[in-house]
N, C-alpha and C positions, 0 to 999 in steps of 0.2 A: 836045708839050704834053698830048696825050691820054693818052699813057702815064703821065705824071706825075700827071695828075688822077685816073687810075684808082687809082694807089697811095694817093693822098690819101683818096679815098672809102673804099678798103678799110681804111685805118688808122682813119678816123672810125667806120666801122661796127664795127670791133673794139672801139673805145673805148666805143661806145654799148652794145654787147653786154656788155662787162665791167662797165660802170656798172650796167646792168640786173641783171646777175647779183649784183653787190654789194648793190644796193638790195633785190633780192628776198631775198638772204640775210639782210640786216639786218631786213627785215620779218618773215621767218621766225623769226629769233632773238627779235624783239620779241613775236611771237605766242606763241612757246614760253615766253618768260619770263612773259608775262601769264597764259598757261595754267597755268604752274607756280604762280604766285602765287595764282591763283584756285582751282585745283583741288587742289593739293598743300598749299600753305601758307595757304590761305584761312581755315580755321577758327582756326589759331593767330594769324594776323595780326588777324582779327576780334576775338579774345579780347583781344589787346594793345590794340587800338583802343578797345574798350569799357572796358578798365581805365583808359585815359588820360582818358576823358571821363565816367566814372561812379565813384561810391563804392558798393561792395557791402558792406553792413554786416549782420552776423548779429544777429538780435534774439532774445534768450533768451526762452523760454516762461515764463509765470508758473507757478511751482511750485504743486502742489495743496495744499490746506489739510489740517490734521489736527484732528479734533474728538474730544471725549469722547462717550460713548454718548448723552448728552442734547443734543448739538449745540453745546456750548460750544467756542469756538476755543482750540486749544492751540498751533498753529503756523500762521502765515500769511505770505504774500509781499506786501510793499508795493512800489508802483511807485517807481522812482528812475531815475537816468541814469548814464552812464559817459563817460569821455574816453579816446580812443585817438589815437595818433600814427602816421600812415603815412609811414615814413621816406624812401622814394624821392622823395616830393614835397617833403619838407623839404630833402633833399639838393639837389634841383633849384633850390630857392629860395636855397640857399647861394651859387649862382653869382652871383646879383645882390646878395645881402646875406650876407656871410660870418658876420655875428653873429646870424643869424636864430634859431639854437637858443637862445642866451642870452636873446634877446628873448622867445621863446615861453615859456621857463622862468620868466622874470620875471613875465610877464603871468598865467600860470596859477597861480603861487605866491600871488599877491595874492588870487585868487578862491578857490582851494582851501584856503588856509591851510597849505600844505605848505612845506617848505624849498626855496628856489630851486635849491640845489646837488643836492638829491635828484632833482628833476625833470630837471635837466640831465644827471645821471648816467644816467637812463633813456634820454634822447634820444641818448646816446653809446654805448649798449650795442651789442655786436657778436656775431656768430655765432662758433662755435668756430674757423672758418677765417679770422676777422678781418674778414669782410665785414659791412656794416651789417645790422641786423635789418630784416625786411620791415615789421613793425608792432610797436608797444609800447603796452601799457596804461599810461596815466598814473594813472588813478584810477577805481575802481568805486564804485557806490552813492553818488553825489553828489546833492544836492538840486536840484530843478527850477530854483530861482532862480539857483544857480551855473551850471547848464547853459545857461540863457538868456544870462547875462553872457558866457560863453565863445563862444557862437554869434555874438553881436554883434561880437566881435573879428575874426572871419573870418581866423583864423590859418592859414597854409598847412599842409596835412597833418594838421590837428587835426579830428577827427571826434567829434561828440557824438551818442550814440544811447541808446535805451531800455535800462533795466536793471531788475533786481528785487532786493530785499533780504529775506532770510529773517528773520522776527521772531517771538519767543516772548513773547507778552504777559504771561505769568505768571512770567517770570524763571526761577529754578532749579526751579520746580514741575515734577515728572515728568521732570526733565532726563535721568536715566539711561535712561529708556524712550524718550523722543523722540529723543535724540541731537542732532546738529547738521549743518549743511552747511558746505562751504568757501566761499571767495570766489566761486567759479564756480557756486555753487548745487548742488554735487554732495554727496550724503549721505555723511557720514563715520562716524557711529555710530548705534546704536539703530534706531528705525523709519525714520528718514531714510535710513539706509544699506540696511536690509533691503528697503524698498519704493521705492528710488530710481528704478527704471525706471517705476513707476506714477506717482510724484509729479512727475517731471522734465518731462514733456511734450515737444513737438516745436518746435525753434527756427524762427523766421521769418527773412525777408530784406527789406532795404530797399535798392533799387538807385536811386541818385539821380544826376542829371546834375550835372557839376562843371566848373569852369573849369580853366585851365592849371595853377593852383596848388592844385587839389583843393578849392576852396571851393564849397559847395553853391549851385547856381543856384535862385533862388526860384520860377521859373515852371513847373517840371515835375518829376514823379516818374515815372521810367521803369517801375518795377515794385515792387510791394509784396506780399510773401507773409506773410500774417498767421500769427503763432506759434499753436500749439495748446496750450492750458493743460494742465497735468498733472491727473491724477485726484485727487479728494479722498478722504481716508481717515478713517473713523470707528472709533475704538478701543472696546474693551470697558470701558475705564476709566470709573469714575464720579467726576467731578471732586469732588463733595462728600466721598465716602469717602476719596479720595486726599488731600484737604486735611486731614481728621481724622487720617489715618495719618501724614502728614508732620509735623504739629504734635506728635503724640504721640512719634514717634521722635526729633525734634529735642530735645525736653525730656529724653528718656531718654539721649541722647548726652551732654548736659551734666551731668545729675544723676549719672550713673554714670561720668563721666570716661572714656568708652569710646573705643576706636579707631574703631568703626563700628557702626551699627545698621541692620538690614534688616527690612522687613515686606512681607507679601503678603496680599491678601484675594482669595479666589476663590469663584466660584459652582460648587460641586461637581457640580451636575447637568448642566452643559454645558461646563465647562472655561474659562469666561470669567474673565479676570483683572480684578477690579474696582479693585484698587489694587496698586501695586508701587513701593516707595520705598526709597531708601538715603540715609543720612547718614554722612559728609559727601557733598555732591554738587557741582554746578557750575552756572554760568549759561550756557546755550547761546547767548545773545546775544554773550557774550565768552568763548568756551570756552578760549582760550589765555591768559587773564588769570593772571598769576603771583601775585596777591595771596593770601597765606596759604599759599603753597607754597614748598618749599625749592629745588626745581629743576623743569625741564620734565618730567622723568619722573614726578614727583609729580602734575603737572597731568594727564598722560595717564592715570594711575591713577584720578583722580577721574572720568574719563569712563566707566569700567567699570561695567556693571550687575551689582553683586554678587549680585543675586537669581538670576542664571543662570551667573555665572562663578566665584563663590567656592565653594571646596570645603573641607570640614572634617569631622572625626569627629563624628557626631551625639550620641553618648552616649545617655542614657536615653530620648530620644524614639524611638530605634530599637527599644526593647523592645516597642513596639506591633506591629512586624513579626514578632518572635519569638512574641508572643502569638497573632497571627493565624494563623501557621503551625501552632502547637501545637493550636489549636482546630480548624483545618481538617483536620489529620491525625489528630485524635482521641486525642492523647497526653496530654490533660489534661482534667479535669472539676472541677466545683465541690466534689466530694467529696475531692479530693486535698489533702494537707497537705504543707507545705514547712518544714523546720526550718533556720533561719539562725543560726549561732553566730558570725558575723562573718567567716568565711573558709571556703574550700573547696580541697581538694587536687585539682588537675587535672594528670595526667601527673606531671612532676617539679617542679611549681610550685604554690605556695600563692597563690591569688587571693582578694583581700579584697573584702568588701562595703563600700559607702560608709559604712555604720554599723558601725564596728569591733567594737562590743559585741554586734552581731547583732540580728535582729528577732524571734527566737524562732520559735514555730510559727504559720504563716499558711496561709490558703487561697489559691486562685488569684487571687481579686479583691484580696486584701490584698497579694500580692507586686507587683501592678500599682499599687495605691494607695501602697505604701511604696517602690516602685521598687527592690525587693530584688535585688541582683546575683546572690545565691546561688540564689534561686528561678528566675531566667532562665537561669543556667548549667545548672541541672537540666533545664529545658525544652530547651535546646540539645542537651544530651547525649541526651535522649529522641528528639529529631528526627533527629539524625545529620547529617553534613555535606551529603549528597546532597539530602535533603529541605529542609534549611535553604537551600541554594544555589538550589533550585527556586523558592522564594518570593522570594529576593533578585532573581532575574531577572524573576519575574512582576510584582513591584512596580516594576520599571524601573530598579533601581540599576546603575550602571556604564555606562549609555547615556544620551544626552541625551533630554529629554522631547519634543523636536521642536517646542517653542514657537517662534513666528515672530519670533525675534530672531537677531542674529548673535553668533558667538563663544560659544555655549552649551557649557559643560563637562558631561561625563557622570559625573564622580566616578571612584572606584576601588573595585573589588571583587577580593579575592584569589582567584586560580583555585582551584577545588575540589580540584585535584590537590596544591596546596600548603597545604591546610588540615588541620592536625592537631588533637588534642584541645584544646590551649591556645588555638589560633587560633579554634576553634569556640566555646569558652567566652567569649573576649573579644568575639567577634562578636555573641553572643547579647544582650549589653547595650550594644552600640553602639561598640565599639572595633575598629580594624583595617579599617575601611571608611570611605570618604569620600563625602559627598553634597553636593548643592547645595540652597539654600533652595527653589527651585522644585520639586525632586524631593520634598522632604518635604511641601510644600503639596499636591502631587499625590497622594502616598501617603495622606494623611489625607482627601483628597477621595474616594479610593476607598472608604474606610471609611464616609464620610458618604453616598456614593451607592450604597449596597447592593452594594458590591464591584465596581462597574463603573469602569474607568479611562477617563477622558475626556482627550483631548489638550488641554493648556492652550494658550490663544491670546490675543493682544492686539488683533487686528484684527477688527472686527465686520462692516464692509462697505467696499467700494471703489466709488466712483461717479464718472462723468464728468458735468460740468456745462457747458452752453453759455454763451455770453457774456451771455445774458439771465437766467442763474441757474436754468435748467430742467434737471432731471436727465434725462439721455439714456441712461444705462446704469448698472446696479447689479449688483455681485457680492456676494452675502451669504455670509459664512463659516458653513458648516454645522457644528454640533457633531460631533466625531468620536470615536466610542467605539473605544478601542484593543483592549480585551479584558475579559473577566470574570475578575477576579483571585481573589476569594474569594466564597463564597456569600452571598446576602442575609442568611441566618440568622446566619452568623458575624459579618458586619458589624454586625448589630443587637446581638448579644451584646457585641461590643467597645465599641460606643457606650454601652451600659449600664455597663460596667466603667469606661470613661473618664469618665463623668459623676460617678462616685464619687470619681475622682481630684480633681475640682474641688470637690465638696461636702465631702469628709472627708479627702482625701489631700494630696499635696504641692503641688497647684495651686490651693489655696483662695483665693489672692489674685487669681485670675482671675475669681472669682465676681461676677456682677452680679445684684443682688436682683430676683427676679421672672422670671428667665430660666434655662433649663436649658442648661448648657454642658458639653460633653465635651472633654477634652484631656489633654495630657501635657507635663511639663516635662523638661528635660535640661540637665545641667551637664557639659561635656566639657573636659578639659584639652587644650590645643593641642599638636600634635606638630610639632616643628621639628628638622630634621636627623636624623631617625630616633629622636628622644627626645622625651619630654614636657617642655615648657618650664615652668619654675617660675613660678608666679604669673600664667600666661596661660590664660584660659578663654574658652569660648563658652557663654553661657547662652541657651537657646532654649525656645520654647513653641509648640505647634501645637494648635489647638482648633477645634471646630465647634459651631454653634448654629442652631436649637434642637436639643438632643441627640437627640430622637426622630425629627426630620425636618429634617436640616440644610439651611439655605439659604446659609450662609456658612462658609468655612474661613479661619481667621486664623493666619498664621505670623509669629513675631517671633524675632529673634536679636540678641544684644548681644555684640559681639566685643571681647575684652580689656577688660571693665569694671574698675573700681577693685578691686584685689585684696583690699581689706578687706570687700567684699560682692559676691560674684560668683555667688551661688546663684540658679538659674533661678526657684525658687519664690518668691524674695524680690524679684527685679528684672524677670524676663521675664514672669512670670504677671500682675503688676499692669499692665504695659504692654499686654498682650493684653486684659486686662479693660477697660481704658480704651477701646481700639479697639472692642471688642464693644459697649460702652455707647453710643458715638457712632453705630455702625452701627444699633443698635436704634432710636435716636432719629431718625436720618435716614430709616429705613424705616417710621417710625411704628408700630413693633411694640409692642402693648400688653403690659404685664407680667402675668404670671399670679400673682395674689395667693396662690394655694394653694402657691406655691413660696417664699413669704416665709420666711426662716430664723428659727429661734428663737435670738435673741441672748442669750447669757449674759454676765453681768458679775460681777466679783469685788466683794463687799461690803467697803468700806474700814473700817478700825478708827477708831471715833469715841469709844471709851471714854476717859474722863478729860477730854473737852472740855465746855465750857459747853453747855447744852441747845440754845440758839438756834443756836450755831455748828455743832453736830452735825447738827441738823435741816437747816440750809441746805446743808451738805456732801452729805448723802444725797439731798436733793431735786435738787440740781444734777447728781448722778450718775444721776438717773432713777428713784429709789426713792420709794415711798410711805412715810410715816413715821407711827408711832403712839407717843405719849409716855405712859409710865406714871408715876404718882406726881407729886409737885410739887416734887421736888428741883431744885437748880440745876446739877448735874453728872451726866453720863451715867456710871453705874457698871456697866452690863451691857447686852447687846443680844441679840436673837434674830431671825434666825440670827446666829451668831457671825461676826465678820469673817474673810474668807478664803474663805468658801463662794461658789461660782459659782451665781447664780440668774438667772432670766429677768428681763430689763430691765423695770422697772415693778413688781417684787414689793414686798411690804410688809416693812419692818424695824421691830421693836418696840424702843424704847429705855426702859431702866429708869433712874430717876434717884434721886439722894440728895444729902446734904450732907456726907458723910464722905469719908475717903480709902480706903475698903474697895472698891477696884475689882476687877472680874474681869479678870485679865491673860491670859486664854486667847484664842487665835485659832486658826483652822483653816488648815492648810497648803494654799495654792491650787495649781491646775494650771498649771505653767509650761511645759508641753510646746510646743515649736516657737518659743519666744520667743528674741529676741536678748538679749545681756547687758544692754543698756540697758532693754529692755522688762521683763525679769525683775526688775531692780533697782528700777524704778519701782513695780511691783506689790507687791514685798515691803516697800518703804519705806512704802507706804500702810498696811501692817499692822504697822508697827514691828518688822519682821524684817530680818535681814541676809542678804546673798548671798555665798556662796563659789563663785566660778566656776571650774570645772575643764574645761580644754580650750578649743577654738575652735569657732565656728559657732553652732548653735542647740540649745536644751535638748532632750535626748532622754531623760534620766532625772533623778530628784531624790531627795534623802534629807533629812528624813523624807518619806514618801509623801504623795500627795494625800489630803486629808481627815483627816489626823492632827491631834490637838489639841496645840498647843505654847504656851509662854508667850511674851509679847512680849519682844523683845530676842534671841530665839533666832536661830541661824544655819542657813540652808538650803543644803545642798550641791547645786549644780546641775551636771550633767555636759553639756557642750556637745560637739557633734560636727558635722563638715562634711557637709552634705547633698550626696549625689551625684546629686541630682535637680533 
């Protein structure tokens, strides 16, 4: 028995030891597993746990505002909300309710006003591998009332959070400069794109406790990280001047039946852009609206800021660069004389002046006033290609101005190594080179600013603002001088010559009474496919005022105006004149009465009319009238009809009762008139017009001042202005 009991005890002990070892091993494994979970997988599992009982929602920062220089709001961000769907929670809910997606789509469609099938399609979206999306945006930028209704529904996986909407209170106003943002508030064009990092700000987070189906619990918010608003930007733009400019070019677009019109106003002393406008433009609140467009590519083109992206051959406004180079290099003086016969042989080619009959003999000031191609080809020849090229580079052609916008073009300049005599001759009057509007505005700003080139810019300052509206940081844009291009003396000389272009030359229609303006017109045929396109022109004007100490530079261009009237002196100059006039009024600049022009008018023919009718006609035209004798009919007058006299001058009428009338009149000055204008003047004198050619009157026969009989025909020679 003892021996058996011993074996039994031994067996029992072995079993106990085995059991102890197994239990110890199990405990060791459990400790190892717990350690693995805690130490190795702890962070990951904690993250998963937090995701199960919290909603982590990104809160977009409020985008900074954009103001004009006077603090007027141009772009703002309004508070709104958004709806998102977290798909894994909706999929979990499908286990209990297979129709949950359809129910969610139905409920949301009622509130959002969207189609139920469109929302359901979003809820069924998958990744490229076929797996469900993690989250889907249902709709952004919804009203608070809609958001509150959706919250009340407590739909599984549906999260409502803060959002912001970019808003442009003035619609299309300044749209090509401001640009716009996409649905996520990221800048896409213009200032919005260029300064996106400044405007965007830093997003925040809202971490909320949720139940098993991701519905927000009302009693706790675990964590809230407040978003940091973006910086505000103040532009150099003056809203008032911009308004005047946009109104003027909108009218010019319609009146001239043009493809596009562009205008820039700059302060030449510091490079600040006071206005920059293009028509047609777009509404940045609805930038993808297809209204008025043939296709979406046409919509994209409307976003482009033509002031900095459009390149074209400048034509006669480029003659100012040739003049500046010639004066700076001392190859011309006021004593020089230039003979224009209408054309000039250069190399193996005959190059014509815009006035095919020629300008005759002129001095330096006159070749600028008359915009004579022959005179400027002569200057180009004197300069030579190396010196000409030196000034092309100095004035900044062929490279961007570095204005603070995106997508700026630099234009094209022919390499000096590929410039022969013909190319040099063409270049001297603005052909064979392409420029942008901002380059030409900058070039004339150099002349206005005593030869100093200032870098053009649109942003005046950038500032941070706290939640109470206090400015906590400010970055002022300092004017940047690029280089001294020409001497102050040469710049002053040029301003004097260019003032004559407005007072007596081809830019007369830019004149504003009481103010001195210096400027230049240019009419350039458009090049397409290596050839000049028939009937397609760009009419441009650049000017500065006051001429002796310019505060403003105005650039305008009209792209592809009506081919029946495309001359810059007739359509671009008056457009610029209107803008200048509005600027002077806005700046409260008082007119200088000493600059008031002497207005001359043609005396109409009243011989043969009853005395009372003749007197009324003359008085209505602004003349004083003295009647001689007591006859009933006018038989003669002094001065004779057709003479140009100062408005308000006295006209003496001789009367009688017979049929012995003086049928003599004086041939008036028709120079620069259109066919319609010339016909009206001659008709008032009982004379007939024989129009020869197209354009505007450059010569006439009989000559001005000759005495002819009523009923005579006046031959007027019309020519196309190349200016």
